[in-house]
CHARMM internal coordinates of N, CA and C (Angstrom, degrees):
IC EDIT
DIST 1 N 1 CA 1.4512
DIST 1 CA 1 C 1.5310
ANGL 1 N 1 CA 1 C 110.83
DIST 1 C 2 N 1.3166
ANGL 1 CA 1 C 2 N 116.64
DIHE 1 N 1 CA 1 C 2 N -38.66
DIST 2 N 2 CA 1.4582
ANGL 1 C 2 N 2 CA 121.37
DIHE 1 CA 1 C 2 N 2 CA 179.94
DIST 2 CA 2 C 1.5282
ANGL 2 N 2 CA 2 C 110.50
DIHE 1 C 2 N 2 CA 2 C -63.44
DIST 2 C 3 N 1.3022
ANGL 2 CA 2 C 3 N 116.47
DIHE 2 N 2 CA 2 C 3 N -37.97
DIST 3 N 3 CA 1.4602
ANGL 2 C 3 N 3 CA 121.80
DIHE 2 CA 2 C 3 N 3 CA 178.75
DIST 3 CA 3 C 1.5315
ANGL 3 N 3 CA 3 C 111.05
DIHE 2 C 3 N 3 CA 3 C -64.78
DIST 3 C 4 N 1.3099
ANGL 3 CA 3 C 4 N 116.19
DIHE 3 N 3 CA 3 C 4 N -40.30
DIST 4 N 4 CA 1.4725
ANGL 3 C 4 N 4 CA 120.92
DIHE 3 CA 3 C 4 N 4 CA 178.45
DIST 4 CA 4 C 1.5232
ANGL 4 N 4 CA 4 C 109.78
DIHE 3 C 4 N 4 CA 4 C -65.04
DIST 4 C 5 N 1.3281
ANGL 4 CA 4 C 5 N 117.07
DIHE 4 N 4 CA 4 C 5 N -43.47
DIST 5 N 5 CA 1.4648
ANGL 4 C 5 N 5 CA 121.11
DIHE 4 CA 4 C 5 N 5 CA 178.91
DIST 5 CA 5 C 1.5256
ANGL 5 N 5 CA 5 C 110.89
DIHE 4 C 5 N 5 CA 5 C -60.40
DIST 5 C 6 N 1.3179
ANGL 5 CA 5 C 6 N 117.61
DIHE 5 N 5 CA 5 C 6 N -42.60
DIST 6 N 6 CA 1.4681
ANGL 5 C 6 N 6 CA 121.62
DIHE 5 CA 5 C 6 N 6 CA 179.18
DIST 6 CA 6 C 1.5235
ANGL 6 N 6 CA 6 C 111.18
DIHE 5 C 6 N 6 CA 6 C -63.03
DIST 6 C 7 N 1.3143
ANGL 6 CA 6 C 7 N 117.01
DIHE 6 N 6 CA 6 C 7 N -41.40
DIST 7 N 7 CA 1.4677
ANGL 6 C 7 N 7 CA 120.67
DIHE 6 CA 6 C 7 N 7 CA 179.25
DIST 7 CA 7 C 1.5243
ANGL 7 N 7 CA 7 C 111.15
DIHE 6 C 7 N 7 CA 7 C -65.30
DIST 7 C 8 N 1.3206
ANGL 7 CA 7 C 8 N 116.41
DIHE 7 N 7 CA 7 C 8 N -43.60
DIST 8 N 8 CA 1.4643
ANGL 7 C 8 N 8 CA 120.74
DIHE 7 CA 7 C 8 N 8 CA 178.98
DIST 8 CA 8 C 1.5208
ANGL 8 N 8 CA 8 C 110.08
DIHE 7 C 8 N 8 CA 8 C -64.26
DIST 8 C 9 N 1.3175
ANGL 8 CA 8 C 9 N 117.28
DIHE 8 N 8 CA 8 C 9 N -43.36
DIST 9 N 9 CA 1.4647
ANGL 8 C 9 N 9 CA 121.23
DIHE 8 CA 8 C 9 N 9 CA 178.76
DIST 9 CA 9 C 1.5174
ANGL 9 N 9 CA 9 C 111.09
DIHE 8 C 9 N 9 CA 9 C -62.54
DIST 9 C 10 N 1.3085
ANGL 9 CA 9 C 10 N 116.94
DIHE 9 N 9 CA 9 C 10 N -40.23
DIST 10 N 10 CA 1.4575
ANGL 9 C 10 N 10 CA 121.68
DIHE 9 CA 9 C 10 N 10 CA 178.86
DIST 10 CA 10 C 1.5307
ANGL 10 N 10 CA 10 C 110.93
DIHE 9 C 10 N 10 CA 10 C -63.55
DIST 10 C 11 N 1.3074
ANGL 10 CA 10 C 11 N 117.05
DIHE 10 N 10 CA 10 C 11 N -43.57
DIST 11 N 11 CA 1.4686
ANGL 10 C 11 N 11 CA 121.60
DIHE 10 CA 10 C 11 N 11 CA 178.29
DIST 11 CA 11 C 1.5242
ANGL 11 N 11 CA 11 C 110.14
DIHE 10 C 11 N 11 CA 11 C -63.26
DIST 11 C 12 N 1.3416
ANGL 11 CA 11 C 12 N 116.55
DIHE 11 N 11 CA 11 C 12 N -44.99
DIST 12 N 12 CA 1.4676
ANGL 11 C 12 N 12 CA 120.76
DIHE 11 CA 11 C 12 N 12 CA 179.43
DIST 12 CA 12 C 1.5206
ANGL 12 N 12 CA 12 C 111.22
DIHE 11 C 12 N 12 CA 12 C -61.09
DIST 12 C 13 N 1.3241
ANGL 12 CA 12 C 13 N 117.55
DIHE 12 N 12 CA 12 C 13 N -42.52
DIST 13 N 13 CA 1.4594
ANGL 12 C 13 N 13 CA 121.24
DIHE 12 CA 12 C 13 N 13 CA 179.71
DIST 13 CA 13 C 1.5248
ANGL 13 N 13 CA 13 C 111.60
DIHE 12 C 13 N 13 CA 13 C -64.16
DIST 13 C 14 N 1.3171
ANGL 13 CA 13 C 14 N 117.56
DIHE 13 N 13 CA 13 C 14 N -39.72
DIST 14 N 14 CA 1.4733
ANGL 13 C 14 N 14 CA 120.15
DIHE 13 CA 13 C 14 N 14 CA 177.69
DIST 14 CA 14 C 1.5175
ANGL 14 N 14 CA 14 C 111.11
DIHE 13 C 14 N 14 CA 14 C -65.33
DIST 14 C 15 N 1.3193
ANGL 14 CA 14 C 15 N 117.32
DIHE 14 N 14 CA 14 C 15 N -40.32
DIST 15 N 15 CA 1.4699
ANGL 14 C 15 N 15 CA 120.84
DIHE 14 CA 14 C 15 N 15 CA 178.09
DIST 15 CA 15 C 1.5190
ANGL 15 N 15 CA 15 C 110.28
DIHE 14 C 15 N 15 CA 15 C -64.82
DIST 15 C 16 N 1.3227
ANGL 15 CA 15 C 16 N 117.29
DIHE 15 N 15 CA 15 C 16 N -46.57
DIST 16 N 16 CA 1.4608
ANGL 15 C 16 N 16 CA 121.13
DIHE 15 CA 15 C 16 N 16 CA 179.31
DIST 16 CA 16 C 1.5281
ANGL 16 N 16 CA 16 C 111.33
DIHE 15 C 16 N 16 CA 16 C -61.67
DIST 16 C 17 N 1.3127
ANGL 16 CA 16 C 17 N 117.61
DIHE 16 N 16 CA 16 C 17 N -39.55
DIST 17 N 17 CA 1.4671
ANGL 16 C 17 N 17 CA 121.15
DIHE 16 CA 16 C 17 N 17 CA 179.17
DIST 17 CA 17 C 1.5270
ANGL 17 N 17 CA 17 C 111.01
DIHE 16 C 17 N 17 CA 17 C -66.14
DIST 17 C 18 N 1.3165
ANGL 17 CA 17 C 18 N 116.84
DIHE 17 N 17 CA 17 C 18 N -39.13
DIST 18 N 18 CA 1.4646
ANGL 17 C 18 N 18 CA 120.84
DIHE 17 CA 17 C 18 N 18 CA 178.49
DIST 18 CA 18 C 1.5301
ANGL 18 N 18 CA 18 C 110.54
DIHE 17 C 18 N 18 CA 18 C -64.84
DIST 18 C 19 N 1.3257
ANGL 18 CA 18 C 19 N 116.56
DIHE 18 N 18 CA 18 C 19 N -43.30
DIST 19 N 19 CA 1.4642
ANGL 18 C 19 N 19 CA 120.84
DIHE 18 CA 18 C 19 N 19 CA 178.42
DIST 19 CA 19 C 1.5235
ANGL 19 N 19 CA 19 C 110.26
DIHE 18 C 19 N 19 CA 19 C -64.42
DIST 19 C 20 N 1.3403
ANGL 19 CA 19 C 20 N 116.51
DIHE 19 N 19 CA 19 C 20 N -45.56
DIST 20 N 20 CA 1.4545
ANGL 19 C 20 N 20 CA 120.32
DIHE 19 CA 19 C 20 N 20 CA 179.01
DIST 20 CA 20 C 1.5260
ANGL 20 N 20 CA 20 C 110.94
DIHE 19 C 20 N 20 CA 20 C -58.64
DIST 20 C 21 N 1.3141
ANGL 20 CA 20 C 21 N 117.17
DIHE 20 N 20 CA 20 C 21 N -46.82
DIST 21 N 21 CA 1.4664
ANGL 20 C 21 N 21 CA 121.05
DIHE 20 CA 20 C 21 N 21 CA -178.91
DIST 21 CA 21 C 1.5160
ANGL 21 N 21 CA 21 C 111.59
DIHE 20 C 21 N 21 CA 21 C -60.67
DIST 21 C 22 N 1.3153
ANGL 21 CA 21 C 22 N 116.00
DIHE 21 N 21 CA 21 C 22 N -40.74
DIST 22 N 22 CA 1.4615
ANGL 21 C 22 N 22 CA 120.76
DIHE 21 CA 21 C 22 N 22 CA 179.80
DIST 22 CA 22 C 1.5280
ANGL 22 N 22 CA 22 C 110.98
DIHE 21 C 22 N 22 CA 22 C -63.17
DIST 22 C 23 N 1.3182
ANGL 22 CA 22 C 23 N 116.95
DIHE 22 N 22 CA 22 C 23 N -46.72
DIST 23 N 23 CA 1.4607
ANGL 22 C 23 N 23 CA 120.96
DIHE 22 CA 22 C 23 N 23 CA -179.37
DIST 23 CA 23 C 1.5271
ANGL 23 N 23 CA 23 C 110.70
DIHE 22 C 23 N 23 CA 23 C -69.38
DIST 23 C 24 N 1.3123
ANGL 23 CA 23 C 24 N 116.64
DIHE 23 N 23 CA 23 C 24 N -40.86
DIST 24 N 24 CA 1.4634
ANGL 23 C 24 N 24 CA 121.52
DIHE 23 CA 23 C 24 N 24 CA 179.46
DIST 24 CA 24 C 1.5366
ANGL 24 N 24 CA 24 C 110.45
DIHE 23 C 24 N 24 CA 24 C -59.84
DIST 24 C 25 N 1.3222
ANGL 24 CA 24 C 25 N 116.93
DIHE 24 N 24 CA 24 C 25 N -44.53
DIST 25 N 25 CA 1.4639
ANGL 24 C 25 N 25 CA 120.84
DIHE 24 CA 24 C 25 N 25 CA 178.23
DIST 25 CA 25 C 1.5268
ANGL 25 N 25 CA 25 C 111.07
DIHE 24 C 25 N 25 CA 25 C -62.07
DIST 25 C 26 N 1.3249
ANGL 25 CA 25 C 26 N 116.50
DIHE 25 N 25 CA 25 C 26 N -39.15
DIST 26 N 26 CA 1.4632
ANGL 25 C 26 N 26 CA 120.23
DIHE 25 CA 25 C 26 N 26 CA 178.56
DIST 26 CA 26 C 1.5308
ANGL 26 N 26 CA 26 C 110.37
DIHE 25 C 26 N 26 CA 26 C -62.83
DIST 26 C 27 N 1.3280
ANGL 26 CA 26 C 27 N 117.49
DIHE 26 N 26 CA 26 C 27 N -43.45
DIST 27 N 27 CA 1.4617
ANGL 26 C 27 N 27 CA 121.57
DIHE 26 CA 26 C 27 N 27 CA 177.81
DIST 27 CA 27 C 1.5240
ANGL 27 N 27 CA 27 C 110.54
DIHE 26 C 27 N 27 CA 27 C -61.83
DIST 27 C 28 N 1.3158
ANGL 27 CA 27 C 28 N 117.11
DIHE 27 N 27 CA 27 C 28 N -43.90
DIST 28 N 28 CA 1.4634
ANGL 27 C 28 N 28 CA 121.34
DIHE 27 CA 27 C 28 N 28 CA -178.71
DIST 28 CA 28 C 1.5327
ANGL 28 N 28 CA 28 C 111.84
DIHE 27 C 28 N 28 CA 28 C -67.24
DIST 28 C 29 N 1.3161
ANGL 28 CA 28 C 29 N 117.04
DIHE 28 N 28 CA 28 C 29 N -42.21
DIST 29 N 29 CA 1.4699
ANGL 28 C 29 N 29 CA 121.20
DIHE 28 CA 28 C 29 N 29 CA -178.74
DIST 29 CA 29 C 1.5251
ANGL 29 N 29 CA 29 C 111.83
DIHE 28 C 29 N 29 CA 29 C -64.81
DIST 29 C 30 N 1.3180
ANGL 29 CA 29 C 30 N 116.31
DIHE 29 N 29 CA 29 C 30 N -36.42
DIST 30 N 30 CA 1.4661
ANGL 29 C 30 N 30 CA 120.99
DIHE 29 CA 29 C 30 N 30 CA -174.82
DIST 30 CA 30 C 1.5181
ANGL 30 N 30 CA 30 C 113.70
DIHE 29 C 30 N 30 CA 30 C -102.72
DIST 30 C 31 N 1.3066
ANGL 30 CA 30 C 31 N 117.31
DIHE 30 N 30 CA 30 C 31 N 7.44
DIST 31 N 31 CA 1.4672
ANGL 30 C 31 N 31 CA 122.69
DIHE 30 CA 30 C 31 N 31 CA 177.90
DIST 31 CA 31 C 1.5255
ANGL 31 N 31 CA 31 C 111.67
DIHE 30 C 31 N 31 CA 31 C 51.28
DIST 31 C 32 N 1.3160
ANGL 31 CA 31 C 32 N 116.58
DIHE 31 N 31 CA 31 C 32 N 50.53
DIST 32 N 32 CA 1.4574
ANGL 31 C 32 N 32 CA 121.28
DIHE 31 CA 31 C 32 N 32 CA -177.89
DIST 32 CA 32 C 1.5203
ANGL 32 N 32 CA 32 C 111.41
DIHE 31 C 32 N 32 CA 32 C -95.98
DIST 32 C 33 N 1.3285
ANGL 32 CA 32 C 33 N 115.58
DIHE 32 N 32 CA 32 C 33 N 147.28
DIST 33 N 33 CA 1.4550
ANGL 32 C 33 N 33 CA 120.63
DIHE 32 CA 32 C 33 N 33 CA 171.04
DIST 33 CA 33 C 1.5232
ANGL 33 N 33 CA 33 C 108.62
DIHE 32 C 33 N 33 CA 33 C -76.39
DIST 33 C 34 N 1.3252
ANGL 33 CA 33 C 34 N 116.11
DIHE 33 N 33 CA 33 C 34 N 154.07
DIST 34 N 34 CA 1.4573
ANGL 33 C 34 N 34 CA 120.20
DIHE 33 CA 33 C 34 N 34 CA 178.93
DIST 34 CA 34 C 1.5211
ANGL 34 N 34 CA 34 C 108.71
DIHE 33 C 34 N 34 CA 34 C -83.42
DIST 34 C 35 N 1.3188
ANGL 34 CA 34 C 35 N 114.91
DIHE 34 N 34 CA 34 C 35 N 92.81
DIST 35 N 35 CA 1.4571
ANGL 34 C 35 N 35 CA 121.89
DIHE 34 CA 34 C 35 N 35 CA 176.25
DIST 35 CA 35 C 1.5173
ANGL 35 N 35 CA 35 C 108.68
DIHE 34 C 35 N 35 CA 35 C -127.87
DIST 35 C 36 N 1.2950
ANGL 35 CA 35 C 36 N 115.72
DIHE 35 N 35 CA 35 C 36 N 162.67
DIST 36 N 36 CA 1.4667
ANGL 35 C 36 N 36 CA 120.37
DIHE 35 CA 35 C 36 N 36 CA 179.86
DIST 36 CA 36 C 1.5298
ANGL 36 N 36 CA 36 C 110.65
DIHE 35 C 36 N 36 CA 36 C -61.42
DIST 36 C 37 N 1.3230
ANGL 36 CA 36 C 37 N 116.52
DIHE 36 N 36 CA 36 C 37 N -40.73
DIST 37 N 37 CA 1.4650
ANGL 36 C 37 N 37 CA 120.61
DIHE 36 CA 36 C 37 N 37 CA -179.31
DIST 37 CA 37 C 1.5317
ANGL 37 N 37 CA 37 C 110.76
DIHE 36 C 37 N 37 CA 37 C -63.60
DIST 37 C 38 N 1.3244
ANGL 37 CA 37 C 38 N 116.79
DIHE 37 N 37 CA 37 C 38 N -45.62
DIST 38 N 38 CA 1.4634
ANGL 37 C 38 N 38 CA 119.98
DIHE 37 CA 37 C 38 N 38 CA 178.94
DIST 38 CA 38 C 1.5239
ANGL 38 N 38 CA 38 C 111.49
DIHE 37 C 38 N 38 CA 38 C -66.73
DIST 38 C 39 N 1.3177
ANGL 38 CA 38 C 39 N 116.74
DIHE 38 N 38 CA 38 C 39 N -33.11
DIST 39 N 39 CA 1.4608
ANGL 38 C 39 N 39 CA 120.76
DIHE 38 CA 38 C 39 N 39 CA 176.47
DIST 39 CA 39 C 1.5229
ANGL 39 N 39 CA 39 C 110.21
DIHE 38 C 39 N 39 CA 39 C -62.60
DIST 39 C 40 N 1.3196
ANGL 39 CA 39 C 40 N 116.81
DIHE 39 N 39 CA 39 C 40 N -44.76
DIST 40 N 40 CA 1.4636
ANGL 39 C 40 N 40 CA 121.27
DIHE 39 CA 39 C 40 N 40 CA 179.13
DIST 40 CA 40 C 1.5309
ANGL 40 N 40 CA 40 C 110.27
DIHE 39 C 40 N 40 CA 40 C -64.82
DIST 40 C 41 N 1.3252
ANGL 40 CA 40 C 41 N 117.03
DIHE 40 N 40 CA 40 C 41 N -40.01
DIST 41 N 41 CA 1.4711
ANGL 40 C 41 N 41 CA 120.66
DIHE 40 CA 40 C 41 N 41 CA 176.83
DIST 41 CA 41 C 1.5237
ANGL 41 N 41 CA 41 C 110.61
DIHE 40 C 41 N 41 CA 41 C -61.33
DIST 41 C 42 N 1.3224
ANGL 41 CA 41 C 42 N 116.66
DIHE 41 N 41 CA 41 C 42 N -44.25
DIST 42 N 42 CA 1.4646
ANGL 41 C 42 N 42 CA 120.92
DIHE 41 CA 41 C 42 N 42 CA 179.33
DIST 42 CA 42 C 1.5223
ANGL 42 N 42 CA 42 C 110.90
DIHE 41 C 42 N 42 CA 42 C -63.12
DIST 42 C 43 N 1.3246
ANGL 42 CA 42 C 43 N 117.37
DIHE 42 N 42 CA 42 C 43 N -40.06
DIST 43 N 43 CA 1.4636
ANGL 42 C 43 N 43 CA 120.46
DIHE 42 CA 42 C 43 N 43 CA 178.12
DIST 43 CA 43 C 1.5229
ANGL 43 N 43 CA 43 C 111.07
DIHE 42 C 43 N 43 CA 43 C -61.99
DIST 43 C 44 N 1.3247
ANGL 43 CA 43 C 44 N 115.94
DIHE 43 N 43 CA 43 C 44 N -45.08
DIST 44 N 44 CA 1.4602
ANGL 43 C 44 N 44 CA 119.52
DIHE 43 CA 43 C 44 N 44 CA 179.96
DIST 44 CA 44 C 1.5241
ANGL 44 N 44 CA 44 C 111.29
DIHE 43 C 44 N 44 CA 44 C -65.75
DIST 44 C 45 N 1.3249
ANGL 44 CA 44 C 45 N 116.45
DIHE 44 N 44 CA 44 C 45 N -39.97
DIST 45 N 45 CA 1.4608
ANGL 44 C 45 N 45 CA 120.95
DIHE 44 CA 44 C 45 N 45 CA -179.38
DIST 45 CA 45 C 1.5294
ANGL 45 N 45 CA 45 C 111.35
DIHE 44 C 45 N 45 CA 45 C -65.09
DIST 45 C 46 N 1.3109
ANGL 45 CA 45 C 46 N 116.30
DIHE 45 N 45 CA 45 C 46 N -34.38
DIST 46 N 46 CA 1.4695
ANGL 45 C 46 N 46 CA 121.56
DIHE 45 CA 45 C 46 N 46 CA -179.46
DIST 46 CA 46 C 1.5262
ANGL 46 N 46 CA 46 C 112.46
DIHE 45 C 46 N 46 CA 46 C -94.20
DIST 46 C 47 N 1.3309
ANGL 46 CA 46 C 47 N 117.28
DIHE 46 N 46 CA 46 C 47 N 8.50
DIST 47 N 47 CA 1.4679
ANGL 46 C 47 N 47 CA 123.61
DIHE 46 CA 46 C 47 N 47 CA -179.24
DIST 47 CA 47 C 1.5219
ANGL 47 N 47 CA 47 C 111.99
DIHE 46 C 47 N 47 CA 47 C 57.45
DIST 47 C 48 N 1.3279
ANGL 47 CA 47 C 48 N 116.83
DIHE 47 N 47 CA 47 C 48 N 44.74
DIST 48 N 48 CA 1.4522
ANGL 47 C 48 N 48 CA 122.77
DIHE 47 CA 47 C 48 N 48 CA 179.13
DIST 48 CA 48 C 1.5288
ANGL 48 N 48 CA 48 C 110.75
DIHE 47 C 48 N 48 CA 48 C -119.94
DIST 48 C 49 N 1.3131
ANGL 48 CA 48 C 49 N 117.57
DIHE 48 N 48 CA 48 C 49 N 35.27
DIST 49 N 49 CA 1.4593
ANGL 48 C 49 N 49 CA 122.38
DIHE 48 CA 48 C 49 N 49 CA -172.58
DIST 49 CA 49 C 1.5286
ANGL 49 N 49 CA 49 C 111.77
DIHE 48 C 49 N 49 CA 49 C -61.53
DIST 49 C 50 N 1.3300
ANGL 49 CA 49 C 50 N 118.93
DIHE 49 N 49 CA 49 C 50 N -28.79
DIST 50 N 50 CA 1.4591
ANGL 49 C 50 N 50 CA 120.07
DIHE 49 CA 49 C 50 N 50 CA -178.20
DIST 50 CA 50 C 1.5322
ANGL 50 N 50 CA 50 C 112.36
DIHE 49 C 50 N 50 CA 50 C -65.37
DIST 50 C 51 N 1.3365
ANGL 50 CA 50 C 51 N 117.81
DIHE 50 N 50 CA 50 C 51 N -12.59
DIST 51 N 51 CA 1.4586
ANGL 50 C 51 N 51 CA 121.61
DIHE 50 CA 50 C 51 N 51 CA 178.45
DIST 51 CA 51 C 1.5238
ANGL 51 N 51 CA 51 C 112.41
DIHE 50 C 51 N 51 CA 51 C -97.10
DIST 51 C 52 N 1.3026
ANGL 51 CA 51 C 52 N 117.30
DIHE 51 N 51 CA 51 C 52 N 24.07
DIST 52 N 52 CA 1.4559
ANGL 51 C 52 N 52 CA 122.61
DIHE 51 CA 51 C 52 N 52 CA -175.41
DIST 52 CA 52 C 1.5350
ANGL 52 N 52 CA 52 C 111.08
DIHE 51 C 52 N 52 CA 52 C -84.06
DIST 52 C 53 N 1.3220
ANGL 52 CA 52 C 53 N 116.55
DIHE 52 N 52 CA 52 C 53 N 64.08
DIST 53 N 53 CA 1.4634
ANGL 52 C 53 N 53 CA 119.90
DIHE 52 CA 52 C 53 N 53 CA 177.60
DIST 53 CA 53 C 1.5276
ANGL 53 N 53 CA 53 C 109.60
DIHE 52 C 53 N 53 CA 53 C -120.74
DIST 53 C 54 N 1.3037
ANGL 53 CA 53 C 54 N 115.20
DIHE 53 N 53 CA 53 C 54 N 157.97
DIST 54 N 54 CA 1.4625
ANGL 53 C 54 N 54 CA 119.70
DIHE 53 CA 53 C 54 N 54 CA -179.91
DIST 54 CA 54 C 1.5224
ANGL 54 N 54 CA 54 C 110.81
DIHE 53 C 54 N 54 CA 54 C -65.42
DIST 54 C 55 N 1.3216
ANGL 54 CA 54 C 55 N 116.94
DIHE 54 N 54 CA 54 C 55 N -36.07
DIST 55 N 55 CA 1.4738
ANGL 54 C 55 N 55 CA 120.92
DIHE 54 CA 54 C 55 N 55 CA 178.68
DIST 55 CA 55 C 1.5286
ANGL 55 N 55 CA 55 C 110.70
DIHE 54 C 55 N 55 CA 55 C -62.07
DIST 55 C 56 N 1.3157
ANGL 55 CA 55 C 56 N 117.57
DIHE 55 N 55 CA 55 C 56 N -40.65
DIST 56 N 56 CA 1.4644
ANGL 55 C 56 N 56 CA 120.91
DIHE 55 CA 55 C 56 N 56 CA 177.70
DIST 56 CA 56 C 1.5234
ANGL 56 N 56 CA 56 C 110.72
DIHE 55 C 56 N 56 CA 56 C -65.19
DIST 56 C 57 N 1.3225
ANGL 56 CA 56 C 57 N 116.26
DIHE 56 N 56 CA 56 C 57 N -36.90
DIST 57 N 57 CA 1.4619
ANGL 56 C 57 N 57 CA 120.82
DIHE 56 CA 56 C 57 N 57 CA 178.08
DIST 57 CA 57 C 1.5237
ANGL 57 N 57 CA 57 C 110.74
DIHE 56 C 57 N 57 CA 57 C -65.11
DIST 57 C 58 N 1.3164
ANGL 57 CA 57 C 58 N 117.00
DIHE 57 N 57 CA 57 C 58 N -45.75
DIST 58 N 58 CA 1.4616
ANGL 57 C 58 N 58 CA 121.22
DIHE 57 CA 57 C 58 N 58 CA 178.92
DIST 58 CA 58 C 1.5230
ANGL 58 N 58 CA 58 C 110.13
DIHE 57 C 58 N 58 CA 58 C -63.81
DIST 58 C 59 N 1.3239
ANGL 58 CA 58 C 59 N 117.09
DIHE 58 N 58 CA 58 C 59 N -41.44
DIST 59 N 59 CA 1.4626
ANGL 58 C 59 N 59 CA 121.37
DIHE 58 CA 58 C 59 N 59 CA 177.31
DIST 59 CA 59 C 1.5278
ANGL 59 N 59 CA 59 C 109.98
DIHE 58 C 59 N 59 CA 59 C -60.72
DIST 59 C 60 N 1.3275
ANGL 59 CA 59 C 60 N 116.98
DIHE 59 N 59 CA 59 C 60 N -42.01
DIST 60 N 60 CA 1.4539
ANGL 59 C 60 N 60 CA 120.95
DIHE 59 CA 59 C 60 N 60 CA 178.90
DIST 60 CA 60 C 1.5325
ANGL 60 N 60 CA 60 C 110.94
DIHE 59 C 60 N 60 CA 60 C -63.05
DIST 60 C 61 N 1.3120
ANGL 60 CA 60 C 61 N 117.22
DIHE 60 N 60 CA 60 C 61 N -45.16
DIST 61 N 61 CA 1.4707
ANGL 60 C 61 N 61 CA 121.02
DIHE 60 CA 60 C 61 N 61 CA -179.90
DIST 61 CA 61 C 1.5262
ANGL 61 N 61 CA 61 C 110.41
DIHE 60 C 61 N 61 CA 61 C -61.36
DIST 61 C 62 N 1.3109
ANGL 61 CA 61 C 62 N 116.09
DIHE 61 N 61 CA 61 C 62 N -43.29
DIST 62 N 62 CA 1.4647
ANGL 61 C 62 N 62 CA 120.46
DIHE 61 CA 61 C 62 N 62 CA 179.59
DIST 62 CA 62 C 1.5265
ANGL 62 N 62 CA 62 C 110.92
DIHE 61 C 62 N 62 CA 62 C -59.18
DIST 62 C 63 N 1.3222
ANGL 62 CA 62 C 63 N 116.61
DIHE 62 N 62 CA 62 C 63 N -47.97
DIST 63 N 63 CA 1.4689
ANGL 62 C 63 N 63 CA 120.45
DIHE 62 CA 62 C 63 N 63 CA 179.63
DIST 63 CA 63 C 1.5250
ANGL 63 N 63 CA 63 C 111.08
DIHE 62 C 63 N 63 CA 63 C -68.81
DIST 63 C 64 N 1.3278
ANGL 63 CA 63 C 64 N 116.99
DIHE 63 N 63 CA 63 C 64 N -36.57
DIST 64 N 64 CA 1.4529
ANGL 63 C 64 N 64 CA 121.80
DIHE 63 CA 63 C 64 N 64 CA 179.96
DIST 64 CA 64 C 1.5296
ANGL 64 N 64 CA 64 C 110.74
DIHE 63 C 64 N 64 CA 64 C -62.71
DIST 64 C 65 N 1.3185
ANGL 64 CA 64 C 65 N 116.01
DIHE 64 N 64 CA 64 C 65 N -48.12
DIST 65 N 65 CA 1.4675
ANGL 64 C 65 N 65 CA 120.27
DIHE 64 CA 64 C 65 N 65 CA 179.89
DIST 65 CA 65 C 1.5280
ANGL 65 N 65 CA 65 C 111.39
DIHE 64 C 65 N 65 CA 65 C -65.38
DIST 65 C 66 N 1.3147
ANGL 65 CA 65 C 66 N 116.60
DIHE 65 N 65 CA 65 C 66 N -38.26
DIST 66 N 66 CA 1.4558
ANGL 65 C 66 N 66 CA 120.03
DIHE 65 CA 65 C 66 N 66 CA 178.10
DIST 66 CA 66 C 1.5314
ANGL 66 N 66 CA 66 C 110.47
DIHE 65 C 66 N 66 CA 66 C -64.26
DIST 66 C 67 N 1.3219
ANGL 66 CA 66 C 67 N 116.43
DIHE 66 N 66 CA 66 C 67 N -42.98
DIST 67 N 67 CA 1.4615
ANGL 66 C 67 N 67 CA 120.41
DIHE 66 CA 66 C 67 N 67 CA 179.63
DIST 67 CA 67 C 1.5279
ANGL 67 N 67 CA 67 C 111.30
DIHE 66 C 67 N 67 CA 67 C -64.56
DIST 67 C 68 N 1.3241
ANGL 67 CA 67 C 68 N 116.56
DIHE 67 N 67 CA 67 C 68 N -41.59
DIST 68 N 68 CA 1.4705
ANGL 67 C 68 N 68 CA 120.41
DIHE 67 CA 67 C 68 N 68 CA 178.09
DIST 68 CA 68 C 1.5384
ANGL 68 N 68 CA 68 C 110.80
DIHE 67 C 68 N 68 CA 68 C -63.29
DIST 68 C 69 N 1.3318
ANGL 68 CA 68 C 69 N 116.23
DIHE 68 N 68 CA 68 C 69 N -39.31
DIST 69 N 69 CA 1.4543
ANGL 68 C 69 N 69 CA 120.79
DIHE 68 CA 68 C 69 N 69 CA -179.84
DIST 69 CA 69 C 1.5287
ANGL 69 N 69 CA 69 C 110.73
DIHE 68 C 69 N 69 CA 69 C -66.82
DIST 69 C 70 N 1.3051
ANGL 69 CA 69 C 70 N 117.67
DIHE 69 N 69 CA 69 C 70 N -41.64
DIST 70 N 70 CA 1.4603
ANGL 69 C 70 N 70 CA 122.26
DIHE 69 CA 69 C 70 N 70 CA -179.73
DIST 70 CA 70 C 1.5278
ANGL 70 N 70 CA 70 C 111.06
DIHE 69 C 70 N 70 CA 70 C -68.14
DIST 70 C 71 N 1.3332
ANGL 70 CA 70 C 71 N 116.31
DIHE 70 N 70 CA 70 C 71 N -35.69
DIST 71 N 71 CA 1.4726
ANGL 70 C 71 N 71 CA 120.09
DIHE 70 CA 70 C 71 N 71 CA -178.15
DIST 71 CA 71 C 1.5227
ANGL 71 N 71 CA 71 C 113.28
DIHE 70 C 71 N 71 CA 71 C -71.64
DIST 71 C 72 N 1.3271
ANGL 71 CA 71 C 72 N 117.95
DIHE 71 N 71 CA 71 C 72 N -20.22
DIST 72 N 72 CA 1.4702
ANGL 71 C 72 N 72 CA 120.83
DIHE 71 CA 71 C 72 N 72 CA -178.38
DIST 72 CA 72 C 1.4524
ANGL 72 N 72 CA 72 C 110.21
DIHE 71 C 72 N 72 CA 72 C -70.53
END
COOR INIT
IC SEED 1 N 1 CA 1 C
IC BUILD
């Protein structure tokens, strides 16, 4: 059971990373501020509307800030 959980978690993390990268690139290409409205626009532009939740937005901000901090 533990092995199955690890595989599922690994798949989920890869999917989340792919979504984050897609949205992050959209923000960078269009010089957008990280706001909820721009996040929703990016989701619609990338056809990811089903991920339009506040938790996904907070997760994106967390990863976005971490990436900006690491890049400095």
